[in-house]
Steps between C-alpha positions, in 0.01 A plus 500: 500500500395750757493870432798682644569858595542776247841657554413799284204584726652418839841660464491706182829675583698177477321389186573840345872447562484174305322680216761778502774241468308343210478842336875548541560162336263585214699817428845357574616454143492121521341379175121462546488144366793403718325655802203277427720191458641573847150532643368183337804284582510608866124450524532148356761411760299657783172345387316832471217427257369855524831651386565230238164576339533878524852517360444239228215715370714816523782329314272394217368858473861614455532265202677206663500175303265264690734209428768661716254512789420132449866404546604765753519260794736282291696785341833319539375230264361764261799735487446578132180681603680731744776753436818500706360799694176311567694198625711704742187677627326165550802365690496806726126459552527134595801541729348790693153343514648173628709694752522213750709309242777761542365808328659677207821318410825683437509353149154627406565836666825548304333392178225758558739785582708423191190491280288777651733709719451560872208743479282283274594189700380680813172588327451138391564382857245751635252376239540144630472611863183696421311213336608263777346738756180522296490121458515462875201730535307305236578155637464594868160658442367235258459742211377320189460613140133405481 
């Protein structure tokens, strides 16, 4: 693959905005492991190897069970490995990431608001939006983990 531009060097102001959003997400109160599950699952769907690698390593540093990462893409078949909160967060992540399929369904939205409240649901949604933006940077610019 050919080398592509470096967004951070060419337009640092825009890249800084993405980093500020990431910092907001990091301090949002969404559980750190759940933040990483959002990042990994969205990155799997978007095919962003750079982000999958980065966030898998971060998740393991936080003490995540590696077996959960192994089955994350098939979490519906491995529900015993994921709490009810995790499952709702993963549904939100998939529905927003696959936005052309209809986006966040009313059912999932209501389930999230009932479980987390409006404020935390909003923070989870922003977390998904943030990693999707970063995935698009990574994939568009051929960023790779190696």
